[in-house]
N, C-alpha and C positions, 0 to 999 in steps of 0.2 A: 373426572371431568377435568376436561381442556382448560386452561387458563390464560386470561391475555395480560402481557407483561409490558409495563410504557420504558423505552430508553429516554430516560432522565435528558440525556443530553442531546438527541436527537427529537425527542415527543412524537417517535414511531411508535404505533403498537403493534405487537406481535403475538399471534396465537402459539401457543406452546402447547403443542399436540401430546398431552400426556398418556391419552390410551391409543394413541398409533406412534408412540413413541419408538424408537428404534434403537437398538443396543449400539453402542460405537463403534463395535469390531463389524456389524452388516453392513455398513457404507462401505466397508472394504472390499467387499464379495463383488461390485458393480464395477469395478475400478480395473479396466486392463491392462494388464503389464504395456510398460511402453518397450517397444522392440530396442534392442540395441545398436548404438550408433558407432560409427569411429569418430576417434579424437580431432582428426582433421579431415572435411570435406573442401574437397577441388574447387567444386560450384557454387562453394560458399561465400557472398561477400563480404562475410563479417572474418573469415576465416585469414590468418595471417597469411602473407605474398599475394593477397588479393586484396589491398587495400585501395587500389584505383578503383574499386567497381565501387567503390563510397564515396557520398559525397563531401565537403567540403570538414575537415578534421576541427572539431574547436577545442578539443582538451585531450589530452592524455595523462595516463598513471604511467611512467616508465620503469623499467626493470632492467637488470643485468644482461639479459636476450633480447631486450628490443620493449613494445610496449606491454603491458600489464591490463588495461585500460582504454578504450578509446571512446569520446563523445563526436558522434557527425552528425551531419543535418538529415533529417528524414527524408530517405528518398521520395518518399511520397507524400511528402507534408502538408498535413491539414489547414497550415498558418503560416504566412511569409514573411520573413525579417524586415522585409521592404517595402514603403509606401506609410500613410498618415492613416492615424484611427479618426474613420469618419461616421459619424452614425446619422441615418435619413429617417425622418418618419413620413408618413404620407397614410394620414388617417390612421387606419389602426395596425400598420404594415410598417414594418420598424427593421432597418437592418443594418447593419454597420459593415465596415470593412475586417476583412479576417486579418487585421495586422497580428504578429505573433510569433514565436518560436516554436518548433516541433520536432527536438533532437531524440537519437538514439545512441544509449549508453551501452555498448557493446562490453561486458562484464568479464570477460574472459578469453583467451584465445585457443582454451580449447573447444572443440564444437559438444562435445558431451557432458559438459561439467553445469550441473545445475546449483543453483544457491546453496541448496542443502549440503553438497558435496563439497564444499568449499573451504579451504582455511578460514581461522577469524581475521588474518591478516589480509586476506582475499577478498572477504566482505567488507573490513573496513576499507579497502581501495576502491569501491563501487561507491560506497557511503562517501566518500573525498570527492569523488566526480561530481554526483548527486551535489556538494554542498558548495563547490567550486561553482557550479553553472548556477546554481540557485542565488548565489551572492552576486553573480557578475549578472543575470540577465534581469534581476529585479531593479537596478539602477536605469532602466530604460522608461522613461514615464510613460508611454504609451500602454504598459505591461499593469493588470489589476492582480492578477491570480496566478500561481503557478503550480502545476500538478507532477508529481513524480511518480509512475506508478509501471508496474510489473506485470505481463499477461504470460503466463505460463501455461503452456498445451491448449491445443486446438479449441477447446471448450472455454477456455478464458479471453478466447482471440487470439489468439499468436498466429502468426505467418510463417516464421520462421523460428527454426528449432535453435540454432545458436543461441547459447545465454546474452541475453540482452531487458534492458528495460527501457522507458521513455520519460521524455518530460516534455510539458506539452504547458506554455505561457500563454494566457490569454488577456483580450483588450476590456474584460468584461470580470465581475466575478460571478461565476455560475451560481445558480437560484440555491443548489444542494448547500455549497458553500456560507451564499448567505443566509438562509436559513438556520444554518446551525451555529452561524454568529448572534443574528438576533436571539435564539435562544438561550444562549448565554449570557448574554448583556442582562436580557431578562431575567435569569436566575440571579445575576451578580445583583439585580437592584434589590431582586425580593429578599435573597438569602446572606449577602453582603459577603461572598465568596466566591470564589471559580469552581463551577460543577464539578469539571473534571477532575481540579484536586481532592473535590470531597467525593468523587464516585471513587478516584484510587484509594484513598484513606477507608474507605468501606470495605472496599473488595481485600484489601488487607487485613483489614479485621475480621470479616467473616472467615475469608480463604477457601471458599468454597468453589472459586472459578479461578483460581491463580494456576498457571500454567505453569509458568518460569519466571524466577528475580534474577537479579544481577544488582551490581553497585547502584545504576543510575539507572536500571527499567525494569520495569514490571512487565510482562506479558499476564492476557487474562481472556476471558470469554464474558463478555458482557451479558448481565443477569437478562438482558432480553434481548440477547442475538438473533441477529435475522435470519440467520440459516444455521445446521449443522458446522460447527466448528470455528466461527464466526470469530476472529482472534482482535484483539488492542496490544495494540504495545505502547505501554505512556513512559515519558520522561518522570523521575519522583520530582524533580527542581523545576517548579513552574518557570516555562517558558511559553513564547507565542508564536514564533517565528522558528521552524527548522534550522537556517542558518545563523540560530545563536548557539547551535550543539558545539560545545568545548572539547578541545583535543580529546581527553580523557573519556568525555561520555562519546563522543565516535565509536573508540575503539570499543566501550562497554556494548554501544548497540550492535556491532559487530558479535558480540560471544551474543548479546539477546536472541537479536535477528537470527543466526545462525542456528543458533539449538533450535527455536521457536522452527522453522522452517526443516530442521533434521526430525523434529519428532512429527512433522505432519507428513515426512516422506515417507519418514520407516513405518509409523502407526497406519499408514493410510494405503500404503503402497502407491506413493509417489504422486496426488491426485491434480488435475486442471486447479489454478489458482489463480486468482489478482492480489496483487498488493497496492496501496496509494501510502502519500505519506500525506496525511492534513494538519496543512499550515494555515496561517493567517494571509489576507491579502496583502500586496505587497506595499502600499503605502502606509500600513501597521509593522511596528516590529515589537514592542513590549506593550503589552495587557496586561490589566489584571483577571480579566474576565475568560479569555481563549488560552489555551493549550493545545500547543501542537501533538502531534500521535501518528502511528503509522496502523492502518489496519490490512488486514489476511482474510482473505474469504476464499476457503477454498470448494472448489466447484463440485459438491459430492452431490447436491441435487439439482433440479430442475424449476424455472420459474415458470408457474404456470396462468391459468384465467384468473386464477381468484386476484393472485396479486397483481397482474395487470391491473383487472377491474376495480380492485379495489385501494391500490397502494399501500396495503397489508400484508405481511408474511404470514407462512403458516410453517414455524420449526417444528421438524419430528423428533427433533434430539433435543434431550433436556441439557441446558448449559451446566450444569452442575455434573452428570456425568461425561458431557465430551471432555471437559476440562479434565475431569479424572483419570480418562483414560489416556490423554496427552502426557498429564502431569506422570504418567506410570511409562512411558514409551522411553524406553534406553537409548541414547543416542551415544553411536561410538566415536571415540577419541579422537 
């Protein structure tokens, strides 16, 4: 019989379809290998030598032979850094000026390098760019939330192959983020502890869904994972804001993140995926109830009518089996 599981952090209910469950390796067969590409593409705006094709450069990590990571304004920005935050209410109709920031983090000079194939030092450079831009943007009083995310592959929403991620800073707190905050506060009021810390403690005790551990971070598949191979990477130290990341933790996150994405790359034949960093709204920094984390969602299944109509998800892979599968994937050094 299928089983309903609830995610204590999000309060989402998920149907774990045990009778329809597929073996973890069955998800690989539906993924087509990506065609090989060259390390340099002359018409790619993110490749070295084409810097003039991108908009204003905001930050770079430099190396011996030029830039290693660049942060630029998104050419098709959804938000504008100019203007004031003005809210308008007309009966049931409400709107606000779309002020904010929309940036692109160009992660590497090579066109053919996905995160799973980078060195730990190269992943650390990307995280350094994330942290610098996050810390700088949160100073703007118009900004309420900062979302850092990556779309890998067409099925995940990317439009350019060159490895890149994005940052969007909004003048409001998105509903999904606010709902997680409310649930975290509710749990803290009831139990007197952080729900994220408690979840991490339980997962480390049970150990059935752990994928990879490093000194400062733990990667695991949630008990009520919304979809197959849905991953969370939690910092062991309680911290609410991503930019509270210490230097030693940043390097260790690079180790953990690179290893986990390499396991996904090699174990699942380089699937499309999304990842995002979930952090507290900018007006807060340190709380007892919220714990920032990184979430990775491989796109090995599709959202269909039931999910859209109900808001619930059907997961056709047992989280425990998915975790075991990824845990056993050998990653080249």
